[in-house]
N, C-alpha and C positions, 0 to 999 in steps of 0.2 A: 374685868371688862371693864372700856373704855367709849367713854359714850359723848362725841365733839357737835359742838355750837359750832356757825359757822359767827365770821364777825357780821356781816346781817343779822342775823339770830339776836346777837349779842347787844347787841342794836334796839331791835323791838325792846327788848325785855326791858331794856336803861330806857326809852322810849315813856313805856308803863309804868317803871318802879320811881324813877325820878323824881316828877312831882309828886307822889303820893310822898315819898320821904321829905322830900323839901318842906311843905303840905307837913306832915308831922314837927320836922326842925321846929319849923318858925311856929307852932300854937307847944313848942316843948314837953312832947311828948312821947311815948317807947316808940319803935318803931316799928310798923307790924310784918314784915319781915315776906319771905314772898314764896312760890313753888313752881319748878319746872317740870311736869310731868312727861312721861316718856311713857308711848302706845307702844307693842309691839303687836305687830299685825300681820302675821306669819308673812303668806308672802306678800300683802301690798305692800312691808317698808313698818318704819320705826321714823311716826312720828311725835310731835315735842308739844307743849300746848304751858307755857306761861300765864301764871297766876298773882296778884297782890292785892288782896283783899278778893270784893266782890266784882272785877276787871279783870279778862282775862286776852293774850295775846295768840295766835296761832303759830308757830313757829317754821311749821313744815316738818319734813323729812329732818334725820338727826344720822352723822354717821355712828356706827357703833361699832367694834371692832375687841374680839374678833366676829365674825358677820351671825347673827342669827338668821340662822334656816331653819324651816317647820316652823311650829307650834309653841318649841320648848327654848329655857335657854341650855348654850355651849357657851364652854369653855378651851375649846379648839378651835383651833379655823380648819378649818375642810378643804 
């Protein structure tokens, strides 16, 4: 399965993460890491949310190959 985020979504994640990382580096602290959560919502699409610490940003719909139709994961293209 391949999940693709757009350059715009990547820019949203960088806008969230970069200031946090800069502050941690300035304080000589360990970097916190970040998460991108993908929600498969059946007929409603596939959406992502990025988070770092207690901050988050909605990334919107993401492209998934092969397309996930219905409510289960598939590994074949229909």
